[in-house]
Phi, psi and omega in degrees: 000137177273138177284164179297322180296319179292320177299320179295321178297315182293322180293321178294323184278315187246355182084000179205148178269355181275070182232136178290121184261014182231136172236121182228143179199169178229145180273187184292342178264012177065030173269124185267145178228144182217130179238128183233133179272127174239173185295339181250010177150186181251126185246147184244147173226149174228119183052044178069008176266127180288128179259324179128191183279140178269129179257336182194143172256148171230125185237129172272112186294332182283313183264347183062032174275125184252129177248123184255010182098350180237314183218157170269123188243141175243098179293160176303120188298329183297325183240005185297306184282334183274327186233304191295306184294318176299320179292319179293326179295324178297314180292321180297323180293318178298323181278349181080028180263127184268167174118341182239029183301328182298333185263006176282134180278100178221172179269121182287121178239028188287136169221082185305135182095350179295139182266134179236141179237136178285125183245348178279138185295335181277348183081180180227154178278152167257120184242164181277354176209167182274070178210140178294344177260005178292158182294119178285125180273310173196197184224162175248130179281164177299132182097348179290148180239143178224159178254129186287138170259314173203164179217146182216140177255114181241122183049257184244023184228139174253121182246141180239129176262133177227188188295340182261347181148209181251142176224143178282122182265326181202152178226135180280131180274165181303332181278003177098346179275162180255140172261117183277125172260333176224144179235154181284138177235155177284150175289144174296131182287139177259137179290129180293159183294324180293320177296320180296320179295318178298318180297317182291321180292323177295319177296319179296319179296317179298320180295317181292321180294320179293323177295320179296318179296318179295321180294315180293321178297320179295320179296316179299316181297320180295317179296321180295320180295318178295319180297316179297320181294318178296319180298317181298318180291326178295322178293325183284318187222123183294334181293330179293321177297320178295320179297318179296321179295323182287339183246018183290338178087005178285120183292339181279351181258144178276139178287148180291139181279165179295321180293321179294321178298320178296321181293320181296316181290325178293318178296321180296321181292323181287334182259006184286121177282095185299339181278356182233048182300332185291348180281347186250156177281114184296345181262001180288129185298315182290330176293316178295320180293322178296319178297319181295315180295324181291322183284327183267347181051057183286147173246118186262000000 
């Protein structure tokens, strides 16, 4: 007899409680195995000996050797993949036992690499199989994102497998609508290498042009400062203007002679108002030379 709790589980999973909850077979050595679904799990027997509850299956796909946690079993190869394993996988899913997901009859909805984000405030569990009764490994908080490996729609549930396990993405409500626990998100776009190169070259051009502008502006400012300084010194002392004229570099102009330079400095020294030293630039060469000639009374 099926308990009320088991009937409710079967009805929720398959839409009906009229489901065979037992899978039995014998191997080539006539050793019998029996698996029965109960409300608290899936139980195993061998030759009518109770083994206990099954927590996980491990299946070798090449040899079809099945390990149930107690024994390594070799089901009849002729009907193993067609009958035994699919029926056992249905019971294992209801009980939350992992290892036979490949043999569950579901609708494949896989899009590997698809991004999913948790939108329910309570978060979702990461389980070792696509069953609400599967062993919870840990959980994903609201806002967490995972990359899909595969997805499957079983009865009224959409499950997504990612690198950490299986998580329930959506569940169909009695009215036919789905309640989303996780929603699909677009992948973040990556900048192409050509775009990156264009961007970097454009940045380099902007940087070089701005540097050039700063350099030319600095050069203009320096030239302007030198020009202003020369004008100021020329206004203060006439000998500086004569010196500039002699070094202007114009080939059509004659350079000032040594005797003329002596005369200018001597005249400057004789006309220098010693009581007003602060009017002159103390770093001016001709001013210093005029002071020296006046003090030494040189005869040239």
